[in-house]
C-alpha positions in Angstrom: 102.4 103.6 122.3 105.3 104.0 120.2 106.1 100.1 119.9 102.4 99.7 119.3 102.7 101.9 116.2 105.7 100.2 114.5 104.7 96.2 115.5 100.9 96.7 114.8 101.2 98.7 111.0 104.7 98.3 109.8 105.3 94.6 110.8 102.2 93.5 110.0 102.3 95.3 106.4 106.3 94.3 105.8 105.8 90.3 107.0 102.3 89.5 105.8 102.6 91.9 102.7 105.7 90.8 101.7 105.9 86.8 102.8 102.7 86.8 100.6 104.0 88.5 97.7 101.0 90.8 98.4 103.2 94.2 98.0 100.1 96.6 97.6 98.4 95.7 100.6 102.2 95.4 102.5 102.6 99.5 101.0 99.6 100.4 102.2 100.6 99.5 105.7 104.1 100.7 105.6 102.4 104.2 104.3 99.7 104.2 107.3 102.5 103.6 109.6 104.6 106.3 108.5 102.0 108.9 108.8 101.2 107.6 112.1 105.1 108.2 113.2 104.9 111.5 111.9 102.0 112.7 113.7 103.5 111.6 117.1 106.6 112.2 115.7 109.0 109.1 116.4 111.7 109.7 114.6 113.4 106.1 114.5 109.7 104.9 113.3 109.8 107.1 110.6 113.3 106.3 109.4 112.6 102.4 109.7 109.7 102.7 107.5 111.0 104.9 105.0 114.0 102.0 104.9 111.7 99.1 104.9 109.5 100.5 101.8 112.6 101.2 100.2 113.9 97.6 100.4 110.2 96.5 99.5 110.3 98.8 96.3 113.8 97.7 95.6 112.4 93.9 95.6 109.4 94.4 93.5 111.4 96.8 90.6 108.3 98.0 88.8 108.8 101.4 86.8 109.9 103.9 88.9 110.5 102.0 92.2 114.2 102.7 92.3 113.9 106.3 92.4 110.9 106.4 95.3 113.4 103.9 96.9 116.4 106.1 96.7 114.0 108.8 98.0 113.3 107.2 100.9 116.8 105.7 101.6 117.8 109.3 101.7 115.2 110.4 104.3 116.0 107.1 106.4 119.6 108.1 106.1 119.0 111.8 107.4 116.9 110.5 110.2 119.7 107.7 111.0 122.2 110.7 111.0 120.3 112.9 113.2 120.0 110.3 115.7 124.0 109.2 115.5 122.4 105.9 114.4 126.1 104.7 112.9 125.6 101.6 112.3 121.8 102.2 110.2 123.3 105.5 108.3 125.9 102.3 106.7 123.4 99.9 106.0 121.5 102.9 104.3 124.0 104.1 102.4 124.9 100.3 101.2 121.3 99.8 99.8 121.7 103.4 98.3 125.0 102.1 96.6 123.3 98.8 95.3 119.8 100.5 94.0 122.2 103.0 92.5 124.5 100.3 90.6 121.1 98.2 89.8 119.6 101.2 88.1 122.7 101.6 85.5 
């Protein structure tokens, strides 16, 4: 069940929506996947979905996206730290720094 949630919703939304520049649809799929991950709960999927959503928001750069991305990255960072996923913590911190630099 774990792999089915992430691959059927997140991957479909992320790859399908973003590759076709249909970010609204991609964001809907990511939100659905996050709700499902929270329901079961799957900590890794929650963190991954938060990070993917933040990456999409950073790329889109609509008003308010950077702030929302920072919040998503902070939640992802917390999840990765809880699971002792050092490399993911580093990747997420790098994204947070990148977002903060671009926001200035």
